[in-house]
C-alpha positions in Angstrom: 11.8 8.4 82.4 9.0 6.1 82.1 8.7 4.6 78.7 6.3 6.5 76.7 6.0 9.7 78.8 5.0 11.5 75.5 4.9 8.6 72.9 1.7 7.3 71.4 1.0 3.7 71.9 2.4 2.7 68.6 5.6 4.3 69.5 5.6 2.4 72.9 4.9 -0.9 71.3 7.8 -0.3 69.0 10.2 0.5 71.9 8.9 -2.7 73.7 9.7 -4.8 70.5 13.2 -3.3 70.2 13.9 -4.1 73.8 12.4 -7.5 73.8 14.6 -10.6 75.0 15.2 -12.7 72.8 15.4 -10.1 70.1 12.3 -9.5 68.0 12.7 -10.3 64.4 9.6 -8.4 63.4 10.5 -4.9 64.1 9.5 -2.9 60.9 11.7 -0.3 59.6 8.7 2.2 59.1 7.8 1.9 62.6 11.3 2.5 63.7 11.6 5.6 61.5 8.2 6.8 63.1 9.5 6.4 66.6 12.9 8.1 65.9 11.1 11.1 64.0 8.8 11.4 67.1 11.7 11.5 69.8 14.9 12.7 67.8 16.1 14.4 64.5 16.2 12.3 61.4 17.8 13.3 58.2 17.8 11.0 55.0 21.2 10.9 53.5 21.6 10.6 49.6 22.7 7.0 49.9 19.4 6.0 51.6 20.8 5.7 55.1 19.2 7.6 58.0 21.3 10.0 60.2 19.7 10.0 63.7 20.4 12.5 66.5 18.9 11.2 69.6 20.1 12.4 73.1 23.8 12.5 73.3 24.4 10.4 70.1 24.5 10.7 66.3 24.2 7.4 64.4 23.9 6.6 60.6 21.5 3.7 60.2 21.2 1.6 57.0 17.7 0.9 55.6 17.1 -2.7 55.8 16.7 -4.8 52.5 13.3 -6.1 53.6 10.7 -4.6 55.9 12.2 -5.6 59.3 15.4 -4.4 61.0 18.4 -6.5 61.6 19.9 -7.6 64.9 22.7 -5.0 64.7 20.4 -2.4 64.2 18.4 -3.4 67.1 21.5 -3.3 69.3 22.3 0.3 67.9 18.9 1.3 68.8 18.7 -0.2 72.2 22.0 1.7 73.2 20.7 5.1 71.7 17.1 4.8 73.2 18.9 3.7 76.6 21.2 6.7 76.6 18.2 9.0 75.8 16.2 7.8 78.6 13.6 5.6 76.7 14.5 2.1 77.9 11.8 0.2 79.6 12.1 -0.2 83.2 14.1 -3.3 84.3 15.8 -3.5 80.8 19.3 -4.8 80.7 22.2 -2.3 80.2 23.3 -2.4 76.5 26.9 -3.3 75.6 28.3 -2.7 72.3 31.9 -3.0 71.3 31.9 -2.6 67.6 33.5 0.4 65.7 30.8 2.7 64.0 30.5 5.6 61.6 29.3 8.6 63.6 27.9 10.2 60.5 30.3 13.0 60.6 33.6 11.4 59.3 34.3 10.1 62.8 34.9 6.3 63.4 35.4 4.5 66.6 34.1 2.7 69.8 30.8 4.0 71.1 31.1 6.8 73.5 
């Protein structure tokens, strides 16, 4: 899928910043939430975290303390967007080895 097949230019810009190398430190949480709502299913949990269902994955993302997302959230977003077909052409494959909370009481390595 070409990036932005049905995304507006704000969402395309957010995807480009998420996949920027070196990682961009000015990806705003509100822009990420807007993107995820446009392409997936987003549910806010009672603890303030977002449960995101996108393509084959469900991820629970913590809201940042400031307005910008941290590096680990960028890694999670890159993986999710890549697997759902939203990675920009020529972007590097995403490798992530950490254990995660899948949002449904499952923990483990990424699938």
